[in-house]
N, C-alpha and C positions, 0 to 999 in steps of 0.2 A: 389313791389307786392309779395306778401307773395305765398310759393306755396306748392301748395295742395298736399294731399298724395296720394300715391299710390288708395288706394281704391275709393275714391275720384275722381279721376281723371279716374278710369275704370268705375264709374258708372256717369260720366258725358259723357264718350264717349260712352259709351251704349246707354244714355238719348238721347245724338244729333243724333244716329243712326239711333233711332226710331223715332224720330221727322220729318229727311228727309225724309225715306223710308213712312213712314202713311202719309205725308202731300201731297208727290209727288202721293201715290195709291191714293188718293180721288180723286185729283185735276184731275191727270189722267184720273181715271173713269170716272167723270162728262165728259169731255172734250168727250172720247170716245161715252159715252151713248149718249149725244148730235148730236155727229157729225153721227151716227149711222142711229137716227129716222128724223136727218133733211136729211140725203141721201137718206130714205127709202120713208121717205112721204111728204118732199118737192120737191127734185130734181126728182123723178118718175114721177111727173105727168107732170115736161118739157120734161124731155126724156122717153118716155113711153119702151125700152128697159131697163130703170133700174127698171122698175116697177117688173121685173121675180127675181128679185137678193132675197134672203130671208136675212130680217132685222136679223135674227140669225148669217146666216155666216157675215154680219157687226159688229156684236157684237162681233162675235168669234177671229175674226182678229183683232179688235180694245183690246179685252182683252188680248188677246197673246201680243200685243204690251207695253200696260201698267206694265205687269208680266215685261217682257223684260226690259223694262227702269227703274224698281224698283232693278230686279236682278244685270243689269247693276251697277247703285249705289252702293251697297252694295258692289259689289267685286272691285273698284275701291274704297272705302272707302272717296267718295265722302266730308264727313263731317269732315272727320280728315283736310281736306287739307285749309290754310289760305291763300294761293296767287289768286291774283285776275285771276292773267294770268293762272293758274293752272286751277281754277273752270273755268272758260269760257272753254279751252280746254277740261277738261271732262267731262263736259257738253254740249260741241259738238260734241264729240264723242262717248257717251252714246246716245243724239236724234236723231244721224246718224243711228248705228246699231237698232234703235229703229224701224226708220221708213222704213230701208230695211225691216228688221223682218216683220214688219205691212205690206207691198207690199207683200211678200212672201206668206204669208197666205191669204190676200184678191187673189190669183191667187190658193192657195189651195183648197180655201173653194167655189171656181166658183164665187166669186164677179167680175173680169174680166177675160173672157175666151180670148178673141182677141184686149188686152188695143196698145193702139196707143203708141206714144210716150210722146205725149201730158200729157195720163191719166198718165204714168210712174211720169212724172215730175212733175206733179200736187201732186199724190200721198203721192209720196216724201217730197216734200217741205211741203205738209201741216200736213204730218205726225211729220218730222223735226220740224217744228215751234213748234206745239200742247207739243211734247215731251220735248223742248225747255223750253218752257214758265210753264211748269208742273215742271219739274226739278230748275228754277228758282225759281217757289213759293217756294217748299220744301227748297232751300239753303236759300232765304231767313227768312223762318220759322226757320231754326235751328240759325242764326245769332241774328235773336231776341229774339229767346231762349235765348240764350247764354250772349246774352247783360244783359238782364235780370235778370240772375243769378249771373253776376260780379257785378250786380250794388246790386244785394241783400246779396251778402255778403261780398261786400266792407262795405255796411251801416252794419251789423254787426261786422263787425272789426272794424269802427269806434266806435259802441257804446263801444264794449270791451274795445280799446283804451281809450274814456272818462272816464270808469271807472276804467282802470289802474290809468290813470292820478290823479281820486279823491285818488285814494287808495296811490299815490305815495308822492301828498301835508298831507296828514294827517299823513302820517309815517312821514314826513320830520318834522312837526308841534310837533308832539310827541318826534323826537328826539329832537328837540331843545328845548321844555320845558324837556324833562329828565335831559340836560345839564343843564338847568338853575336851576333845582332842587335841583343836586347835588352837584354844587357849592355853592348854598343855606347854602343846608343841610350839607354838607361835609365840605369842609375848610376855608369858610367865619363864621359856626356855631362855629368850634370851636376855631377859633381865638374872637370871641364874647365872647363865655363860659371862655377860659382865660385871655382877657380882663377884663370883668367884678369880674372875683374871684381876680386878683391884687386889683382893683379900690376897690373892697371889705375891702382888706387887708389895705388899703390906710386909707380908710374912719376910718375903726375903730382905726388908732394911731391916724388921726385926731381926731374923737369926744374924745380921751382915750388923748390929748394933748402931746401924745407919739412920732408924728410926726419928722422923721431923715431925714439922706442923704439916706438911704435906701428906703424910701419911695419917693424923691425925683426921684430916679432911676427908683424906680417904673414906677412915670410918666411921667417919659422919654420912659421908655419900653411901655409904654400904646398907649402913641401920634405915637410912629416907627409904632407899630400892625397898628392901624387905616388907617396911612397913607400908608401903604403897602395895607391893603385891600381894601382900594378907589382906591389905583394906579391900583392893580393889578387884585385884586379877582372883584370887583366890573365892572369895565371897562373889563375887558374878559367877563365875564355874557353880559356886553350891547351890547358887539361888535356880540354876538353871535345874538342877537336880529336886531342892526343893525350896521352895521359897523361906523367905525370912521369917519366924515368928506362927509359921502355918501350925505348929502343933497348940499352941494358946488359942486357936481361933482361928474363923476368914475374917474378922474385923482386924483382931491384931496384924493379921501379916497384910491385908489392906492398909490399913495405916503407917504399916514399917515402907511398902512401896511408895504411898505419897510424899513420905519423909526424905524420899530422897531424888525429889524431883527437885531441880533449880529453885531458888525461894524468890525468884522472877515473877514465876508463873505461879494464882494463885491457886489454891484445891480444895475441895469440900466436901465430904464427906455422907452421907446419909443415910442412916442404917435405920430401918423399922422394926417396932416393938417385938414381932414376932418373927424376924431374922435374929433380931439378938436373943430370944429364948430359944432357938433352934439351934445358936451358936455358941452357945454355954459350953464350955468346956467340961464342965461336970455331969451337967442335968440335959446338954442339949440332945440333939440327933443326926446332926449335920457328921457325917463321915468324912475320914480324910479325904477318900477320892474327891467325895463333893466338892470340898473345900479346896482341893487343890486346882481341880476345874475351872471354879469360879476365880481365883486368883488368877489361874492364867486368861482370863478372861478380863481382868482387871490390865491385867499388865498390859496385852494386846492394845485394850484402849487407851489405855495413855502410853504406848510405844506409838501409837497410831498420831495422836496428839501431838508429841514432841517432834516427829519424824515429818509429819506434813502441817506444819506450824506456819508463821508463829501463833500458836496459842497465850492467852494469857492470863486462863484460866479452865481448870479441867473438874469436871464436878463428877462425882462419884456416886452411886445409889442404888443399895442391899436391900431386897424384900424379898416376902417367901408367903404368894397369891396362890393360893388354888392345889397346893401341891406340887408347886415349882417356883424354884429360887432364881429370882428376875434383878438380872444386875445389869446396871446401866451405866455408861461411863460419855459424856458429853465432854466437849471445847470448843470454843470460839476462834478457833483456827480458819486456815481457809477455807472458801466455800467448796460444798461437799461437792464433788463431780464424780458421779455414776463411773464413767470411764476410767477414769483413776480409781476408784475406789474394787472395779471388779478384778482391777490388777495384782490388789495385793494379797502374795500369797501369803503371808502366816494369816491372813484373816479367814483366807478360804482355808487353809489347815484348819486350821481353830472349827471352823463351820463344819469340815468334814466329823470330827472328831464329838463335836455337841449333838451331830445329826445321830451320832450312830445308838445314844442315848436316850433318841427320841426329842432333841431338843431343837430350839432354834437359833439360829445368830444372824442377826439383820444389822447392817450398814445405813445408814440414810442422814438426811439432812439434820444438822442441829437446829433448836428453836430459831434461834436469829441467822446464825449463821456457823460454820464449824460444819462437826459429825460428829453425829451419834450413835453408839455401836450397844445393840441391847439384845440381852440372852435370856431365854426361858429355859432354865434345868427341872428337869421333871427330877422329885426329892423320891429317894425309896428305890432307884433304880441300879443292881448290880452290876 
């Protein structure tokens, strides 16, 4: 849950306070007015002595009781209390004080001259119950308003979250397209231009009947350049779009990735039985999107290991725990530096992508040295 700013918190507190006091005042005044009329015009017909009591005296005593209840709730700041026991205790105390004040003003205003013990008990109990009901309705109004406000804000945050998610996906698509475009128009295009120039030179010699050993060497060079372009440039651009062997499963894709690491760096892949069951290309339940994101996590961890080396070993672990895919990539390279780790734009972008599906991505120190990249990706998220 995101924290609100101090200004918003103050506005919420003021709104809750007004809601509580206004609701209690309205309900209590309604009860007070009704009780006064009932006592004056209904009970007086049954008890002739009550007919001499002014209805204004009853209204005055009840009005003072309403004011007392509102003041008590305001002084106690009951709108800020979240604990149910404390709310009950606060409401009971405010209601008891209100009942006592109401009885006192009934005596002062002449509603009772010589009240019996039964009269006192009945008035105290009635005043307490009416005050407690009024305060309870006010507190319920505050909780209802607060819940509605929280739901509205949650909906706003969700809308913002969706908007951010869409923008992040768009940015990721633009990044991949830019990387592919730079590869096509950069290294690959340059190689093809050089190959074309060599082939044109050989073509001229062949057409003129002047082909020699140098031309044969040029053809061998062209063939080597084309092989290199196919093996390195085209394949790398293909991997940007779709990791190699991913259609066979996450484990084969990770093995292919680790197989491209220089032999001087030791690699280790640990796969749990639970993950192997999920990754089965026939009976498994891992979706292509889940495999692709997991492969991206491993790629990022390996890239960091090579970039911030020199690492002598890279260990990758794949597991499935409590409905989540857990990926860890650990290396023994340079000592972990939190300041530098926070500037890793690739890791930050990937962290945003993982967060969009409710997952987590953390970069922390390794077991002895180096760094450890760990991701938890919830499974079954569309």
